[in-house]
C-alpha positions in Angstrom: -17.7 42.4 12.0 -17.4 46.2 12.3 -19.1 48.5 9.8 -17.4 51.8 8.9 -17.9 54.5 6.2 -19.5 57.8 5.3 -23.1 58.8 5.0 -23.0 59.7 1.3 -21.5 56.3 0.1 -22.5 52.7 -0.3 -19.5 51.0 1.1 -18.6 47.4 0.2 -15.7 45.4 1.6 -14.8 42.1 0.0 -11.9 40.2 -1.5 -12.2 37.5 -4.2 -10.6 34.6 -6.3 -10.8 33.5 -10.0 -13.6 31.4 -11.5 -12.9 27.9 -12.9 -11.4 27.8 -16.4 -14.7 26.6 -17.8 -16.2 30.0 -17.3 -16.0 32.0 -20.5 -15.5 35.4 -19.0 -14.5 36.1 -15.4 -16.0 39.2 -13.6 -13.5 42.1 -13.4 -11.5 42.1 -10.3 -11.9 45.3 -8.3 -9.0 47.7 -8.6 -8.4 51.2 -7.1 -9.2 54.1 -9.3 -11.8 52.1 -11.4 -15.6 52.6 -11.4 -18.0 49.9 -12.0 -21.6 50.5 -13.3 -24.8 49.2 -12.0 -25.7 45.7 -13.0 -21.9 44.7 -13.2 -20.7 41.6 -11.4 -17.4 42.4 -9.8 -14.8 40.1 -8.2 -12.6 40.6 -5.1 -10.1 37.9 -5.7 -8.4 37.7 -2.2 -11.2 36.2 -0.2 -13.2 34.4 -2.9 -16.5 36.4 -3.6 -18.4 37.8 -6.5 -21.0 40.5 -6.1 -23.4 42.3 -8.5 -23.8 46.1 -8.1 -27.4 47.2 -8.0 -28.7 49.0 -11.1 -28.6 52.9 -10.7 -25.6 52.5 -8.5 -21.8 53.0 -9.3 -19.1 51.1 -7.5 -15.5 52.1 -6.7 -12.8 51.7 -4.1 -13.1 54.5 -1.5 -10.1 56.9 -1.0 -7.6 55.4 1.2 -8.5 51.8 0.0 -10.4 50.8 3.1 -13.9 50.3 1.4 -15.7 49.8 -1.8 -18.1 52.5 -2.3 -21.4 52.4 -4.2 -23.2 55.7 -4.8 -26.3 56.7 -6.8 -27.2 59.8 -8.7 -30.9 59.1 -8.4 -31.4 57.0 -5.1 -31.1 58.4 -1.6 -28.9 57.2 1.2 -26.1 54.6 1.3 -25.3 50.9 2.0 -22.1 50.0 3.9 -20.6 46.5 3.3 -17.7 44.6 4.8 -16.1 41.2 4.3 -14.2 39.5 7.1 -12.5 36.1 6.7 -12.1 33.9 9.8 -15.3 35.0 11.5 -18.4 33.2 12.7 -22.2 33.8 13.1 -21.5 34.4 16.8 -18.9 37.0 16.2 -21.0 38.8 13.5 -24.0 38.7 16.0 -22.0 40.4 18.6 -20.7 43.1 16.3 -24.3 43.9 15.2 -25.0 44.8 18.9 -22.6 47.6 18.8 -23.1 51.4 17.7 -21.9 52.3 14.3 -20.5 56.0 14.2 -20.7 57.6 10.7 -19.7 61.0 9.6 -23.1 62.7 10.3 -25.0 60.1 12.3 -24.6 57.4 14.8 -26.4 54.0 14.3 -27.8 52.5 17.5 -29.0 48.8 17.4 -32.9 48.9 18.0 -32.5 45.4 19.7 -30.8 42.1 19.3 -30.1 41.0 15.7 -32.4 38.4 14.2 -30.5 35.2 13.3 -31.7 32.6 10.9 -29.1 30.0 10.1 -26.1 31.8 8.5 -28.0 35.0 7.9 -28.3 37.9 10.4 -30.5 41.0 10.3 -30.5 44.2 12.3 -32.3 47.5 12.6 -30.8 50.8 13.7 -32.1 54.0 15.1 -30.2 57.3 14.7 -29.6 60.6 16.3 -31.6 61.9 13.3 -35.3 60.9 13.5 -35.6 61.1 9.7 -32.8 58.6 9.1 -33.0 54.8 9.6 -30.3 52.0 9.3 -30.9 48.3 8.2 -28.2 45.6 8.2 -27.9 42.2 6.7 -25.1 39.8 7.1 -24.2 36.3 5.7 -21.6 34.0 7.0 -20.3 31.1 4.9 -17.2 29.0 5.3 -15.9 31.5 7.9 -16.3 34.4 5.6 -18.6 37.0 6.7 -20.1 39.6 4.4 -22.3 42.4 5.7 -24.3 45.3 4.3 -25.8 48.3 6.2 -28.2 50.7 4.4 -28.5 54.2 5.8 -30.9 56.8 4.6 -34.4 58.4 4.9 -37.0 56.3 6.7 -39.3 56.9 3.5 -36.9 54.6 1.7 -37.0 51.7 4.2 -38.8 49.3 1.8 -36.4 50.2 -0.9 -33.4 49.4 1.2 -34.8 46.1 2.3 -35.1 45.1 -1.4 -31.6 46.4 -2.1 -30.1 44.4 0.8 -32.0 41.3 -0.3 -30.6 41.7 -3.8 -27.0 42.2 -2.7 -27.1 39.1 -0.6 -28.7 37.0 -3.4 -26.0 38.2 -5.8 -23.2 37.0 -3.6 -21.2 34.1 -5.0 -18.7 32.5 -2.6 -15.7 31.1 -4.5 -12.7 28.9 -3.4 -10.2 31.1 -1.5 -6.5 30.9 -2.0 -4.7 29.3 1.0 -3.1 32.1 2.9 0.6 32.1 3.9 3.0 29.7 2.3 2.5 28.9 -1.5 6.0 27.9 -2.4 8.2 30.3 -0.3 8.8 27.9 2.5 12.0 29.4 3.8 10.7 33.0 3.8 7.5 31.9 5.3 9.2 30.2 8.2 11.2 33.3 8.7 8.4 35.9 8.7 5.2 34.1 9.7 4.1 35.6 13.1 6.5 38.4 12.9 6.5 42.1 12.1 8.4 43.9 9.4 9.4 47.4 10.4 11.0 50.2 8.5 12.0 53.6 9.8 14.0 56.4 8.1 14.8 59.9 9.4 16.4 62.6 7.2 16.5 66.4 7.4 13.4 66.5 9.8 11.4 64.1 7.8 10.6 60.7 9.4 9.0 57.7 7.5 7.8 54.6 9.2 6.0 51.4 8.0 5.1 48.3 9.8 3.6 45.1 8.5 2.3 42.5 10.9 2.3 39.0 9.2 0.0 36.8 11.4 0.4 33.0 11.4 -3.3 32.6 10.4 -2.6 34.4 7.0 -4.0 37.7 8.0 -1.9 41.0 8.0 -2.3 44.5 9.1 -0.1 47.4 8.3 0.5 51.0 9.4 2.8 53.7 8.7 3.1 57.5 8.2 5.3 60.5 7.7 6.1 63.3 10.0 7.9 66.5 9.4 9.5 68.9 11.9 11.3 72.1 10.9 11.5 75.6 12.4 8.8 74.9 14.9 6.3 73.7 12.1 5.2 70.1 12.2 3.0 67.9 10.0 2.0 64.3 10.3 0.3 61.8 7.9 -0.7 58.3 8.5 -2.1 55.3 6.6 -2.9 51.6 7.1 -4.4 48.5 5.6 -5.4 45.0 6.4 -6.1 41.7 4.6 -4.4 38.4 3.9 -0.8 37.5 2.9 1.1 34.8 1.0 4.6 34.2 0.0 5.4 32.6 -3.4 9.1 32.0 -3.9 10.7 35.3 -2.9 7.6 37.4 -3.4 5.3 38.6 -0.6 1.9 39.5 -1.7 -0.5 41.6 0.5 -4.2 41.1 -0.5 -6.1 44.2 0.8 -9.6 43.8 2.2 -10.6 46.8 -0.1 -9.6 44.8 -3.2 -6.4 44.9 -5.1 -2.9 43.6 -3.9 0.6 44.7 -3.5 3.6 42.8 -4.1 7.1 43.0 -2.4 10.3 41.3 -3.6 12.1 39.7 -0.7 15.9 39.6 -0.6 18.5 39.3 2.2 22.2 40.2 2.7 23.5 38.2 5.7 20.8 38.7 8.5 19.3 41.8 6.9 15.9 41.7 5.2 14.9 43.9 2.3 11.5 44.5 0.6 12.0 45.9 -2.9 15.4 46.8 -1.9 14.4 48.8 1.3 15.7 47.5 4.6 13.2 46.2 7.0 13.7 44.8 10.5 12.2 41.6 11.4 10.6 42.2 14.8 9.1 39.7 17.3 6.1 39.3 17.6 3.5 40.4 15.2 0.5 42.1 16.7 -2.3 39.6 15.7 -5.8 39.0 17.1 
């Protein structure tokens, strides 16, 4: 499980499902553009996880949607967190032996991670002698959730307490079954394939590719490029998570929280997402 983020942020990646009907009030599902105060329990409904934001911290989806960010106005440093479905203790252990490049520092494992059951711990040194990194990860039902605290060495004890509190606050929920949930024909047509869109007009090219893997995971990439009079500009974006089809609706559940839906239609052998032509390419790029 790879950890990525910026030094000024507490990054948390996770995706969640709804609580049983007997629960009076479900935690709010994390949405881009929203902030969540310390002490708030939030839900990431696509992978089945609740988490409580530490007091004195504020949580929000990071720009670009690839992370959930917790920052504090009074506490130093940051904590990075990721969630990865379909993983194992062995895979997480391997990832915790790798360096973690951040904006201002690089985290280097101080040794092999400590493993106790489904919980793993790691300590990192950095290229700044005053900065330390601490990591904790938990794996349950093939869902790995990890946190990395980065900040001044003087706050090491505080970070250990924060990480312990974050892990203790985790609640693993039943996850929705990926892939087909009523859209059998569409699922059979698209599972294991890539959907590709490309449009070029007046020097502007737009591309978008969605890889729909048979294990229920997806990855997408795309961007715009512009060329005119010797001037060029390029922009790109991407995402990953899980996917499912209900009837003729494709839902992409992003690891960062939130979901996007696409209406599937066809004309002959042509496929359309929300009215835009996409080519069904073979095969999808999957792990």
